[in-house]
Structure formats: C-alpha cells, structure tokens
Z-matrix of the N, CA and C atoms (Angstrom, degrees):
N
C 1 1.454
C 2 1.529 1 110.86
N 3 1.321 2 114.77 1 18.58
C 4 1.455 3 122.07 2 -176.54
C 5 1.529 4 113.85 3 -54.71
N 6 1.310 5 118.59 4 -27.66
C 7 1.458 6 122.44 5 -176.24
C 8 1.530 7 113.34 6 -98.76
N 9 1.334 8 116.70 7 11.55
C 10 1.457 9 121.44 8 -178.97
C 11 1.529 10 109.75 9 -126.66
N 12 1.331 11 118.14 10 84.72
C 13 1.468 12 121.16 11 -175.04
C 14 1.527 13 114.36 12 -55.61
N 15 1.340 14 118.50 13 -38.51
C 16 1.467 15 120.00 14 -179.49
C 17 1.527 16 110.73 15 -66.76
N 18 1.328 17 116.43 16 -30.65
C 19 1.459 18 120.68 17 177.41
C 20 1.521 19 110.34 18 -72.53
N 21 1.329 20 116.68 19 -43.38
C 22 1.469 21 120.70 20 177.41
C 23 1.527 22 109.39 21 -57.98
N 24 1.324 23 116.58 22 -43.08
C 25 1.464 24 120.80 23 178.79
C 26 1.522 25 111.34 24 -59.16
N 27 1.328 26 117.39 25 -45.43
C 28 1.468 27 121.21 26 178.97
C 29 1.527 28 110.68 27 -64.21
N 30 1.311 29 116.81 28 -44.33
C 31 1.467 30 119.71 29 179.61
C 32 1.527 31 111.15 30 -60.20
N 33 1.317 32 116.90 31 -38.48
C 34 1.468 33 120.70 32 178.64
C 35 1.525 34 112.52 33 -69.50
N 36 1.329 35 116.67 34 -27.22
C 37 1.467 36 120.45 35 -179.23
C 38 1.524 37 113.64 36 -89.41
N 39 1.308 38 117.58 37 -13.56
C 40 1.471 39 119.90 38 -177.09
C 41 1.525 40 110.31 39 -70.96
N 42 1.327 41 116.20 40 144.35
C 43 1.466 42 118.81 41 176.33
C 44 1.530 43 110.35 42 -67.92
N 45 1.306 44 115.88 43 160.67
C 46 1.461 45 119.88 44 -179.80
C 47 1.521 46 111.51 45 -61.21
N 48 1.331 47 116.41 46 -36.57
C 49 1.465 48 121.35 47 177.24
C 50 1.520 49 107.72 48 -115.67
N 51 1.308 50 115.89 49 125.07
C 52 1.461 51 120.20 50 179.20
C 53 1.519 52 109.42 51 -105.13
N 54 1.301 53 115.61 52 152.96
C 55 1.460 54 121.32 53 174.12
C 56 1.529 55 108.04 54 -135.74
N 57 1.294 56 116.03 55 178.09
C 58 1.460 57 120.77 56 -175.80
C 59 1.529 58 111.04 57 -61.95
N 60 1.322 59 117.72 58 -43.10
C 61 1.467 60 120.24 59 -177.34
C 62 1.523 61 112.31 60 -66.37
N 63 1.336 62 117.41 61 -47.51
C 64 1.469 63 119.49 62 -178.69
C 65 1.525 64 110.86 63 -67.18
N 66 1.316 65 117.44 64 -34.94
C 67 1.465 66 120.78 65 178.64
C 68 1.518 67 110.29 66 -68.17
N 69 1.320 68 116.72 67 -42.14
C 70 1.462 69 120.97 68 177.46
C 71 1.526 70 110.44 69 -57.47
N 72 1.317 71 116.83 70 -47.62
C 73 1.465 72 121.03 71 179.72
C 74 1.527 73 111.22 72 -60.34
N 75 1.321 74 116.68 73 -43.86
C 76 1.458 75 121.18 74 179.53
C 77 1.528 76 110.90 75 -63.55
N 78 1.327 77 117.15 76 -48.45
C 79 1.465 78 120.97 77 -178.46
C 80 1.524 79 110.28 78 -59.58
N 81 1.315 80 117.34 79 -47.93
C 82 1.463 81 119.68 80 -178.49
C 83 1.527 82 111.93 81 -64.97
N 84 1.328 83 117.99 82 -38.74
C 85 1.467 84 120.98 83 178.37
C 86 1.529 85 111.11 84 -65.25
N 87 1.323 86 116.44 85 -42.49
C 88 1.464 87 119.52 86 179.69
C 89 1.526 88 111.22 87 -68.30
N 90 1.318 89 117.69 88 -38.02
C 91 1.462 90 119.99 89 175.71
C 92 1.521 91 110.59 90 -63.13
N 93 1.318 92 116.07 91 -43.39
C 94 1.472 93 120.72 92 178.67
C 95 1.532 94 110.85 93 -60.07
N 96 1.334 95 116.79 94 -35.14
C 97 1.469 96 121.86 95 179.77
C 98 1.527 97 112.30 96 -81.21
N 99 1.325 98 117.45 97 -2.82
C 100 1.455 99 120.74 98 -179.93
C 101 1.516 100 114.40 99 82.46
N 102 1.331 101 117.20 100 18.22
C 103 1.466 102 122.76 101 -178.59
C 104 1.530 103 109.96 102 -104.56
N 105 1.304 104 115.62 103 73.64
C 106 1.462 105 120.66 104 -174.87
C 107 1.524 106 112.41 105 -60.61
N 108 1.328 107 117.63 106 -46.21
C 109 1.467 108 119.20 107 -177.93
C 110 1.521 109 111.54 108 -65.73
N 111 1.316 110 117.90 109 -37.39
C 112 1.468 111 120.42 110 177.16
C 113 1.524 112 109.90 111 -64.04
N 114 1.320 113 116.70 112 -40.87
C 115 1.467 114 120.34 113 177.48
C 116 1.525 115 110.15 114 -63.16
N 117 1.324 116 116.42 115 -44.22
C 118 1.463 117 121.23 116 -179.82
C 119 1.529 118 111.03 117 -61.50
N 120 1.313 119 117.01 118 -42.98
C 121 1.466 120 120.62 119 179.63
C 122 1.523 121 110.00 120 -62.04
N 123 1.320 122 117.58 121 -40.56
C 124 1.465 123 120.17 122 176.31
C 125 1.515 124 111.58 123 -57.06
N 126 1.333 125 116.57 124 -44.52
C 127 1.467 126 120.40 125 178.79
C 128 1.521 127 111.33 126 -64.88
N 129 1.333 128 116.82 127 -38.06
C 130 1.467 129 120.23 128 -179.13
C 131 1.534 130 111.71 129 -71.77
N 132 1.322 131 117.50 130 -34.98
C 133 1.479 132 119.81 131 175.46
C 134 1.519 133 108.90 132 -59.21
N 135 1.321 134 116.67 133 -47.73
C 136 1.469 135 120.43 134 178.12
C 137 1.528 136 110.21 135 -62.79
N 138 1.328 137 116.76 136 -44.68
C 139 1.455 138 121.36 137 -174.90
C 140 1.516 139 114.23 138 -65.85
N 141 1.313 140 116.93 139 -43.17
C 142 1.464 141 120.06 140 -178.65
C 143 1.517 142 112.42 141 -83.29
N 144 1.323 143 116.31 142 -20.99
C 145 1.469 144 119.57 143 177.46
C 146 1.514 145 112.25 144 54.21
N 147 1.305 146 115.54 145 -133.20
C 148 1.469 147 121.20 146 -175.60
C 149 1.527 148 112.09 147 -100.50
N 150 1.333 149 117.52 148 25.84
C 151 1.463 150 120.32 149 -178.27
C 152 1.522 151 112.60 150 -65.02
N 153 1.326 152 117.30 151 -26.96
C 154 1.455 153 121.33 152 -179.85
C 155 1.518 154 114.07 153 93.29
N 156 1.316 155 118.54 154 -20.08
C 157 1.463 156 119.89 155 -178.47
C 158 1.528 157 113.02 156 -104.89
N 159 1.293 158 118.05 157 5.61
C 160 1.460 159 121.24 158 -179.37
C 161 1.516 160 114.72 159 -59.21
N 162 1.334 161 119.10 160 -48.74
C 163 1.470 162 118.90 161 -178.53
C 164 1.531 163 113.52 162 -59.82
N 165 1.323 164 117.23 163 -43.10
C 166 1.462 165 120.25 164 -178.84
C 167 1.519 166 110.86 165 -67.38
N 168 1.304 167 116.86 166 -46.44
C 169 1.467 168 119.42 167 -178.42
C 170 1.529 169 111.68 168 -67.56
N 171 1.317 170 117.04 169 -34.47
C 172 1.465 171 119.66 170 176.52
C 173 1.526 172 109.72 171 -66.43
N 174 1.326 173 116.96 172 -38.45
C 175 1.470 174 120.02 173 177.25
C 176 1.530 175 110.56 174 -64.07
N 177 1.333 176 117.50 175 -36.45
C 178 1.472 177 120.17 176 176.07
C 179 1.527 178 109.61 177 -57.59
N 180 1.331 179 115.92 178 -43.47
C 181 1.467 180 120.93 179 -179.40
C 182 1.527 181 110.00 180 -62.97
N 183 1.320 182 116.31 181 -44.56
C 184 1.461 183 120.75 182 -175.86
C 185 1.527 184 113.26 183 -69.79
N 186 1.333 185 116.96 184 -29.83
C 187 1.470 186 120.77 185 -176.74
C 188 1.520 187 113.41 186 -103.10
N 189 1.320 188 116.45 187 -21.28
C 190 1.456 189 120.45 188 -178.43
C 191 1.514 190 114.80 189 82.55
N 192 1.329 191 117.82 190 3.21
C 193 1.468 192 120.16 191 179.23
C 194 1.523 193 110.60 192 -137.50
N 195 1.324 194 115.47 193 157.98
C 196 1.457 195 120.93 194 179.92
C 197 1.522 196 113.14 195 -99.22
N 198 1.314 197 118.61 196 -19.34
C 199 1.464 198 120.34 197 -177.55
C 200 1.522 199 110.72 198 -88.62
N 201 1.326 200 116.44 199 134.63
C 202 1.472 201 123.68 200 179.69
C 203 1.520 202 113.28 201 46.08
N 204 1.336 203 118.01 202 50.10
C 205 1.467 204 118.36 203 -173.51
C 206 1.523 205 114.80 204 -64.42
N 207 1.333 206 119.00 205 -25.71
C 208 1.467 207 118.91 206 -177.33
C 209 1.525 208 112.12 207 -71.67
N 210 1.329 209 117.81 208 -25.33
C 211 1.462 210 120.87 209 -179.65
C 212 1.523 211 112.75 210 -96.68
N 213 1.298 212 117.12 211 -6.16
C 214 1.463 213 121.49 212 -178.22
C 215 1.519 214 109.65 213 -89.90
N 216 1.323 215 117.40 214 131.66
C 217 1.469 216 118.94 215 -179.47
C 218 1.528 217 112.31 216 -68.18
N 219 1.303 218 114.53 217 153.15
C 220 1.459 219 122.07 218 176.60
C 221 1.524 220 108.80 219 -69.87
N 222 1.315 221 115.88 220 136.44
C 223 1.460 222 120.81 221 177.69
C 224 1.532 223 109.85 222 -75.69
N 225 1.322 224 119.18 223 124.67
C 226 1.466 225 120.78 224 177.72
C 227 1.533 226 112.54 225 -58.40
N 228 1.325 227 116.76 226 -29.53
C 229 1.464 228 120.05 227 -177.74
C 230 1.524 229 112.42 228 -65.74
N 231 1.336 230 118.35 229 -24.09
C 232 1.464 231 120.18 230 -178.71
C 233 1.521 232 110.52 231 -64.88
N 234 1.310 233 117.51 232 -46.12
C 235 1.467 234 120.51 233 178.12
C 236 1.526 235 110.38 234 -61.01
N 237 1.316 236 116.66 235 -42.57
C 238 1.467 237 120.72 236 179.09
C 239 1.527 238 110.83 237 -62.19
N 240 1.321 239 117.37 238 -42.32
C 241 1.460 240 121.12 239 -179.00
C 242 1.527 241 111.55 240 -69.42
N 243 1.329 242 116.60 241 -39.06
C 244 1.467 243 119.57 242 176.43
C 245 1.527 244 110.16 243 -62.77
N 246 1.326 245 116.49 244 -43.62
C 247 1.474 246 120.59 245 177.77
C 248 1.524 247 111.11 246 -62.36
N 249 1.320 248 116.43 247 -40.88
C 250 1.468 249 120.04 248 178.41
C 251 1.524 250 110.45 249 -63.15
N 252 1.328 251 116.88 250 -37.95
C 253 1.464 252 120.79 251 177.12
C 254 1.519 253 111.95 252 -62.06
N 255 1.336 254 116.00 253 -40.52
C 256 1.465 255 121.11 254 177.92
C 257 1.521 256 109.96 255 -61.11
N 258 1.318 257 116.46 256 -51.35
C 259 1.463 258 120.29 257 -179.47
C 260 1.523 259 111.13 258 -59.96
N 261 1.322 260 116.17 259 -42.17
C 262 1.456 261 120.76 260 -175.99
C 263 1.524 262 112.15 261 -65.89
N 264 1.337 263 117.12 262 -47.72
C 265 1.465 264 119.39 263 -178.70
C 266 1.525 265 110.87 264 -65.79
N 267 1.316 266 117.32 265 -36.99
C 268 1.469 267 120.06 266 179.10
C 269 1.525 268 111.38 267 -67.12
N 270 1.295 269 117.41 268 -35.38
C 271 1.460 270 121.34 269 -178.26
C 272 1.528 271 113.03 270 -83.45
N 273 1.334 272 116.92 271 -37.50
C 274 1.467 273 120.92 272 -168.90
C 275 1.522 274 115.33 273 -114.12
N 276 1.318 275 118.40 274 -5.90
C 277 1.456 276 120.84 275 176.98
C 278 1.518 277 113.94 276 93.56
N 279 1.331 278 114.32 277 174.63
C 280 1.465 279 122.53 278 -171.56
C 281 1.525 280 113.19 279 -61.24
N 282 1.314 281 117.83 280 -51.32
C 283 1.466 282 120.03 281 -174.55
C 284 1.524 283 110.73 282 -65.52
N 285 1.312 284 117.40 283 -44.87
C 286 1.467 285 119.82 284 179.00
C 287 1.536 286 110.88 285 -67.98
N 288 1.326 287 117.07 286 -34.22
C 289 1.463 288 120.19 287 174.41
C 290 1.519 289 111.08 288 -61.78
N 291 1.340 290 116.05 289 -42.56
C 292 1.464 291 120.99 290 177.17
C 293 1.531 292 109.69 291 -61.34
N 294 1.320 293 116.23 292 -49.46
C 295 1.473 294 120.49 293 -179.37
C 296 1.530 295 110.26 294 -56.58
N 297 1.308 296 116.60 295 -44.91
C 298 1.465 297 122.00 296 -178.68
C 299 1.527 298 110.87 297 -61.47
N 300 1.323 299 117.45 298 -48.30
C 301 1.473 300 120.62 299 -178.96
C 302 1.524 301 111.64 300 -71.94
N 303 1.299 302 117.70 301 -26.09
C 304 1.459 303 122.01 302 -176.98
C 305 1.532 304 112.62 303 -84.22
N 306 1.337 305 116.96 304 -29.03
C 307 1.467 306 119.60 305 -173.13
C 308 1.537 307 111.13 306 -122.78
N 309 1.318 308 116.71 307 -70.49
C 310 1.467 309 120.98 308 -171.58
C 311 1.527 310 113.88 309 -69.60
N 312 1.300 311 117.33 310 -30.88
C 313 1.462 312 122.18 311 -171.95
C 314 1.537 313 110.92 312 -122.39
N 315 1.293 314 116.00 313 29.67
C 316 1.473 315 121.62 314 -174.51
C 317 1.531 316 111.05 315 -59.32
N 318 1.315 317 114.82 316 135.66
C 319 1.460 318 122.10 317 176.09
C 320 1.527 319 107.22 318 -111.82
N 321 1.320 320 115.61 319 125.28
C 322 1.462 321 120.70 320 -177.46
C 323 1.531 322 110.45 321 -55.72
N 324 1.310 323 116.14 322 134.28
C 325 1.472 324 125.94 323 178.18
C 326 1.529 325 114.05 324 74.30
N 327 1.326 326 118.52 325 3.16
C 328 1.465 327 121.55 326 176.70
C 329 1.523 328 108.14 327 -105.87
N 330 1.336 329 115.31 328 96.58
C 331 1.457 330 120.75 329 -179.00
C 332 1.510 331 112.24 330 -82.31
N 333 1.306 332 114.43 331 172.13
C 334 1.461 333 121.49 332 -174.98
C 335 1.526 334 113.18 333 -60.20
N 336 1.317 335 118.00 334 -36.73
C 337 1.465 336 119.67 335 -179.32
C 338 1.521 337 111.48 336 -59.36
N 339 1.329 338 116.47 337 -31.55
C 340 1.459 339 119.89 338 -179.26
C 341 1.522 340 112.59 339 -98.32
N 342 1.334 341 118.67 340 -32.07
C 343 1.459 342 115.45 341 176.41
C 344 1.520 343 110.93 342 -73.47
N 345 1.353 344 119.56 343 -21.96
C 346 1.465 345 117.95 344 173.45
C 347 1.528 346 110.52 345 -71.62
N 348 1.313 347 117.48 346 -28.81
C 349 1.476 348 119.58 347 173.10
C 350 1.533 349 109.38 348 -64.49
N 351 1.330 350 115.99 349 -45.14
C 352 1.463 351 120.80 350 177.55
C 353 1.532 352 110.60 351 -60.06
N 354 1.315 353 116.57 352 -46.45
C 355 1.466 354 119.69 353 -179.99
C 356 1.523 355 111.08 354 -63.64
N 357 1.338 356 116.82 355 -39.87
C 358 1.466 357 119.72 356 178.40
C 359 1.531 358 110.48 357 -59.41
N 360 1.327 359 116.48 358 -56.09
C 361 1.461 360 118.91 359 -175.06
C 362 1.523 361 112.51 360 -63.10
N 363 1.309 362 117.95 361 -33.62
C 364 1.461 363 119.63 362 -178.29
C 365 1.525 364 113.42 363 -84.02
N 366 1.336 365 117.29 364 -10.25
C 367 1.471 366 119.63 365 179.13
C 368 1.523 367 113.90 366 -112.71
N 369 1.323 368 118.00 367 -1.24
C 370 1.479 369 120.75 368 179.38
C 371 1.528 370 108.43 369 -89.89
N 372 1.314 371 115.54 370 69.89
C 373 1.462 372 121.71 371 -169.83
C 374 1.525 373 114.38 372 -74.98
N 375 1.327 374 118.18 373 -38.56
C 376 1.467 375 119.23 374 -174.38
C 377 1.520 376 113.08 375 -92.55
N 378 1.331 377 117.14 376 -28.76
C 379 1.468 378 121.39 377 179.02
C 380 1.520 379 108.76 378 -168.32
N 381 1.311 380 116.51 379 171.41
C 382 1.465 381 120.94 380 177.17
C 383 1.523 382 111.65 381 -65.66
N 384 1.332 383 117.17 382 -17.95
C 385 1.462 384 122.02 383 -179.82
C 386 1.528 385 112.52 384 -109.99
N 387 1.305 386 117.19 385 19.57
C 388 1.456 387 124.75 386 -177.17
C 389 1.532 388 111.34 387 -46.69
N 390 1.321 389 116.22 388 129.72
C 391 1.470 390 120.94 389 179.39
C 392 1.529 391 111.95 390 -65.61
N 393 1.321 392 117.86 391 -21.23
C 394 1.467 393 121.60 392 179.50
C 395 1.528 394 112.83 393 -91.24
N 396 1.320 395 117.39 394 -6.77
C 397 1.468 396 120.76 395 -177.16
C 398 1.520 397 111.11 396 -71.60
N 399 1.318 398 115.39 397 146.11
C 400 1.462 399 122.34 398 177.71
C 401 1.529 400 109.08 399 -80.00
N 402 1.331 401 118.47 400 119.58
C 403 1.461 402 120.20 401 179.17
C 404 1.534 403 111.77 402 -67.74
N 405 1.302 404 115.54 403 147.99
C 406 1.466 405 122.17 404 178.22
C 407 1.526 406 108.98 405 -80.21
N 408 1.323 407 115.59 406 136.54
C 409 1.466 408 121.42 407 174.14
C 410 1.515 409 108.10 408 -126.55
N 411 1.324 410 115.73 409 112.86
C 412 1.457 411 120.24 410 176.32
C 413 1.522 412 109.22 411 -129.13
N 414 1.312 413 116.31 412 -179.12
C 415 1.469 414 121.36 413 -175.12
C 416 1.523 415 112.44 414 -62.27
N 417 1.324 416 117.67 415 -35.15
C 418 1.465 417 120.06 416 -178.38
C 419 1.523 418 111.17 417 -66.89
N 420 1.309 419 116.78 418 -43.86
C 421 1.468 420 121.16 419 178.06
C 422 1.527 421 109.82 420 -66.44
N 423 1.331 422 116.80 421 -44.29
C 424 1.463 423 120.45 422 179.85
C 425 1.526 424 111.32 423 -61.31
N 426 1.328 425 117.37 424 -40.51
C 427 1.468 426 120.54 425 179.49
C 428 1.528 427 110.75 426 -64.87
N 429 1.333 428 117.50 427 -43.15
C 430 1.460 429 120.92 428 179.08
C 431 1.527 430 109.84 429 -61.02
N 432 1.328 431 117.19 430 -44.38
C 433 1.462 432 120.67 431 -179.79
C 434 1.525 433 111.71 432 -63.56
N 435 1.324 434 116.74 433 -35.64
C 436 1.459 435 119.84 434 177.78
C 437 1.527 436 110.88 435 -67.35
N 438 1.322 437 116.70 436 -47.73
C 439 1.462 438 121.34 437 -176.27
C 440 1.522 439 111.78 438 -71.56
N 441 1.308 440 117.36 439 -45.36
C 442 1.465 441 121.68 440 -172.00
C 443 1.524 442 114.43 441 -90.59
N 444 1.330 443 117.65 442 -25.25
C 445 1.467 444 119.75 443 -175.67
C 446 1.529 445 112.67 444 -127.37
N 447 1.324 446 117.09 445 4.62
C 448 1.470 447 122.43 446 -178.90
C 449 1.529 448 111.71 447 53.60
N 450 1.326 449 115.71 448 34.79
C 451 1.459 450 121.69 449 178.45
C 452 1.523 451 108.17 450 -105.03
N 453 1.318 452 115.99 451 109.52
C 454 1.459 453 121.81 452 -178.95
C 455 1.528 454 109.01 453 -90.94
N 456 1.328 455 115.82 454 121.73
C 457 1.456 456 121.33 455 179.77
C 458 1.521 457 109.85 456 -125.30
N 459 1.307 458 116.24 457 140.17
C 460 1.455 459 121.75 458 169.92
C 461 1.522 460 105.10 459 -98.31
N 462 1.313 461 116.97 460 111.40
C 463 1.462 462 120.94 461 -172.65
C 464 1.523 463 113.43 462 -64.85
N 465 1.328 464 118.05 463 -10.72
C 466 1.459 465 121.01 464 -179.70
C 467 1.526 466 113.61 465 -104.63
N 468 1.324 467 117.39 466 8.51
C 469 1.462 468 119.53 467 -178.44
C 470 1.523 469 111.20 468 -115.27
N 471 1.313 470 115.32 469 134.32
C 472 1.458 471 121.25 470 -178.69
C 473 1.528 472 111.69 471 -60.94
N 474 1.323 473 117.86 472 -40.34
C 475 1.463 474 120.39 473 -179.55
C 476 1.524 475 111.02 474 -61.33
N 477 1.322 476 117.37 475 -38.28
C 478 1.466 477 120.95 476 177.07
C 479 1.522 478 110.77 477 -67.05
N 480 1.330 479 116.53 478 -41.07
C 481 1.468 480 119.48 479 178.72
C 482 1.522 481 110.04 480 -63.70
N 483 1.316 482 117.25 481 -40.06
C 484 1.465 483 120.87 482 178.06
C 485 1.531 484 110.76 483 -61.86
N 486 1.318 485 116.47 484 -43.80
C 487 1.466 486 121.17 485 177.52
C 488 1.535 487 109.76 486 -62.51
N 489 1.317 488 116.68 487 -42.69
C 490 1.466 489 123.09 488 179.20
C 491 1.528 490 111.03 489 -59.18
N 492 1.314 491 117.03 490 -49.56
C 493 1.469 492 120.79 491 -179.59
C 494 1.529 493 110.18 492 -61.50
N 495 1.322 494 116.96 493 -40.22
C 496 1.459 495 120.11 494 178.82
C 497 1.521 496 111.32 495 -63.41
N 498 1.332 497 117.17 496 -43.32
C 499 1.469 498 121.15 497 178.22
C 500 1.528 499 110.24 498 -61.75
N 501 1.325 500 117.15 499 -45.54
C 502 1.470 501 120.19 500 179.15
C 503 1.525 502 110.88 501 -60.96
N 504 1.315 503 116.65 502 -43.50
C 505 1.468 504 120.03 503 178.23
C 506 1.525 505 111.52 504 -63.58
N 507 1.334 506 116.69 505 -43.46
C 508 1.463 507 120.45 506 179.28
C 509 1.526 508 111.25 507 -62.74
N 510 1.318 509 117.05 508 -47.20
C 511 1.466 510 120.71 509 -179.75
C 512 1.526 511 111.48 510 -64.24
N 513 1.315 512 116.49 511 -39.96
C 514 1.455 513 120.42 512 -178.11
C 515 1.506 514 113.99 513 -74.13
N 516 1.314 515 116.82 514 -33.23
C 517 1.472 516 121.41 515 -175.56
C 518 1.532 517 112.17 516 -54.71
N 519 1.307 518 116.63 517 -45.48
C 520 1.466 519 120.91 518 -177.28
C 521 1.530 520 112.32 519 -60.31
N 522 1.320 521 117.19 520 -27.64
C 523 1.465 522 121.44 521 -176.12
C 524 1.529 523 113.23 522 -112.95
N 525 1.314 524 116.92 523 11.11
C 526 1.461 525 120.38 524 178.83
C 527 1.519 526 112.75 525 68.07
N 528 1.322 527 117.20 526 34.19
C 529 1.461 528 122.26 527 -179.26
C 530 1.525 529 110.13 528 -112.77
N 531 1.324 530 115.87 529 149.39
C 532 1.462 531 120.59 530 176.15
C 533 1.527 532 109.47 531 -82.26
N 534 1.322 533 114.94 532 165.29
C 535 1.466 534 120.57 533 177.47
C 536 1.529 535 110.52 534 -58.20
N 537 1.318 536 116.68 535 -39.70
C 538 1.467 537 120.41 536 -179.90
C 539 1.526 538 110.73 537 -65.78
N 540 1.312 539 117.92 538 -39.28
C 541 1.470 540 119.72 539 177.66
C 542 1.528 541 110.88 540 -61.77
N 543 1.321 542 116.85 541 -41.00
C 544 1.467 543 120.44 542 178.35
C 545 1.525 544 109.46 543 -66.72
N 546 1.330 545 117.55 544 -43.48
C 547 1.470 546 121.26 545 177.71
C 548 1.524 547 110.69 546 -57.54
N 549 1.317 548 117.70 547 -43.70
C 550 1.474 549 120.36 548 -179.25
C 551 1.526 550 110.96 549 -64.63
N 552 1.315 551 117.68 550 -37.50
C 553 1.474 552 120.62 551 177.54
C 554 1.529 553 110.10 552 -65.09
N 555 1.321 554 116.46 553 -45.11
C 556 1.463 555 120.07 554 178.96
C 557 1.528 556 110.19 555 -61.32
N 558 1.318 557 117.08 556 -44.46
C 559 1.467 558 120.33 557 179.06
C 560 1.529 559 110.20 558 -59.13
N 561 1.333 560 116.43 559 -43.48
C 562 1.466 561 120.02 560 178.24
C 563 1.525 562 112.13 561 -62.34
N 564 1.306 563 117.24 562 -41.78
C 565 1.467 564 120.69 563 177.72
C 566 1.524 565 111.41 564 -66.43
N 567 1.329 566 116.25 565 -37.13
C 568 1.470 567 120.98 566 -177.58
C 569 1.526 568 112.58 567 -72.02
N 570 1.330 569 116.48 568 -32.70
C 571 1.472 570 119.98 569 -170.68
C 572 1.525 571 114.48 570 -116.52
N 573 1.321 572 116.65 571 -16.56
C 574 1.461 573 119.26 572 -172.90
C 575 1.515 574 112.50 573 79.54
N 576 1.356 575 116.22 574 5.19
C 577 1.473 576 121.77 575 177.48
C 578 1.524 577 108.24 576 -115.48
N 579 1.314 578 116.00 577 151.36
C 580 1.459 579 119.07 578 -178.86
C 581 1.448 580 116.81 579 -98.07
C-alpha cells in the first residue's frame, strides 16, 4: 500500500487486534471522509485476518493483475466501483447490492466472500447488527449451512445469496434477530470464533 498515503494512515491507526465493531466504525468513518480505498482496506484487514495472504490478494483487487502487483499502479476505477457498491447496497438492499457487485459492477479478483464483507461494513449504518446490513456469505458459513441445514449455496451466485438472506431473515424473525445476527451466530458455530 506504499502508493496510497490515506491507506497507510489507516493501517497505522488500526488496533493490533481488529473485530467486527471496530472495523465497522473505521470503514464508516473513512467512507464519510471520502476515503473509499482506506475504508476498503480496513474491511479487507478484518476479512483476511491472519491468513498471511491478505495484502497480496488485496493488491490484486486494487491493480486488476496478479503479476508484480507491488509495482503496478492502483486502478482509479476500483475506488469508483467500490463507492458505487456502497451507494447501491444502501439504496437497494443486500440482494440487489450483491447482484450489482457480482454482475454489473464486478471488480476483478474481488469474489463474493470478500465483496459481501465490503457490503456488510458499508451498509451497517445504525449498528453492527443493523437490520438493513448485507450479511456476509463466505465458504465457512456456506459449509455449515450445507452440513447442518442441508442448504446448498453457491457463494458466487445471486440466486443463492437471495435464498441465504431469506433463510437468515426467516430464522431470525422468530427470535427477534436480524439476518446479520443470525449470520454471526452461524459463523461462530462454523469456526469457533465470534
């Protein structure tokens, strides 16, 4: 991120351990300040965690290529597309936000598991459990749903995401929980992390 001063600033200000709440606050503050890439990096730090490959894969997203990513300039269109995704999910909701990022506004190397993290953080406006927030769908959640609920989802298909959101809403409704609250419980059960 050597060529993105606002991102370096955010990385220097982030706590050593990030969680969903602190990341949400950071992403929303950076978006409010007009620093889309800094907000996106915050979401990716949380999303990739300690896997070790987050910086390289995030650079692939920012540059659009996998070869020599550190010397390749960031594509200006990526920030514009990320911003468009934020506006779209806030205006049209989780499923339409997914469809937009998956088809019309696709960013090379940014798969659904990570763009749903971006959509979640940029749409959880009132709280980390916001009823309007787009729930995250990744392989761990999808695997748990397959094993425990016999629900087969393709994490890269809009129709599967729509079915997923409906299931989360249905399960949560009976107990007064939002789709995001149900997603977080499933993630915790799937990974042993909260």
